[in-house]
Phi, psi and omega in degrees: 000146176251125178265127179294131182285346182266308183251357178061031177272131177288137180229163176298150183301333183258010178286137177266323179247143177295134181291343183261299185260356177066021174277160183286132179263329182202166183296137178279139176250113182278309186228159176251134174270124187302306185291323177296320181290319178301315180295321180296325177294334177275322186275312182214079186299322181300309179296325182289319177295324176299318178295322179298315180295320182288338187294140178283315176259119178274073186297147170071006181295322179290321178298313182293319179292326178292316178295322175299323178297322177297315176302318183294320177300312182294328177295318180294317179297324177293316179298323185272355179052055186254020180306324183292343182285331183266146181294323180203173184292329179295321177296319179296315180297320178296322178299317179296318180295324182283313184280327187308309183302320180292316179295322181295313180297316178299314182296318181290324176299313181295320180293322178295319178297322180293312181292325176296319179293316178298319178300318179292324178297322181275006177094005179268180181221120184215119179284158180298321180300314178291322179297319179294319180293315179298316181296316182296315180288334177291339181277002183304319178303322179289327177292321176297316176303314181300321183278330187253311188270319184302317176302327177293319177301314181295318181296325182276314189254339181059221182293339183288349175296332182253020182221169177234025180222077005272164179284145175303334177294336178276324185287305182217077189300315184294316179295317181300311181297319180296314182290323178289329175296322176296323176298313179299320179294324179294320178293316180298317180298318179297319179297317179297317179296322180295316180295313181295317180294320178293322178298317179292313184292328182260004179060045180271147176277169186303313179299318179293325178295321179296318177295319176301316180297320178296316180295317179295324177295317178297315178300315179299319177298318178297317180297316180295318180297318179298318180294319180294324183276341183292000000 
């Protein structure tokens, strides 16, 4: 809680104006700078998520959720080993670019509803707008992987990245393991940012955050298992 220095009224941590005397409690954030925010999530994620919640305009959330969707499509195609279904790698990449944004926005909306619901169950308070912003920015590590590492994977393995005939492990085992490890680390980093950002935005305590993390991990496991079995 923030106590107003003028009227001594307690206010929410993210309040900009005092509910009683309407004096300013902290600096207002109008817009988010994408590159500054990305760097902030690496350098000081707690402070940066606080700035995201305080911002009036949640800039770039649709862009980030759309790019996450592209990453998600390619991840599903990799899990399903469907490289042989496409004529060439360009067709596969085009499929991801077309379908990805829709899947990304839908996925982030559903995930935002989930974390918002979990926050309320644990005694926190999180609006859908803040949940969507936190979730979208938490996906930045996967977006970075998509922009930096994924093109290297395509350049080395081509369509065989999404197939097992032959397997990428046969073509370049050391490189394949190294690049896929980076993919795993990007997903883990996004998960940690999502848990941390939700905890900050919803005012959750450490114990509640751990339960939230466990629930999200279970949900992720169920989703991956379902995709593999489908």
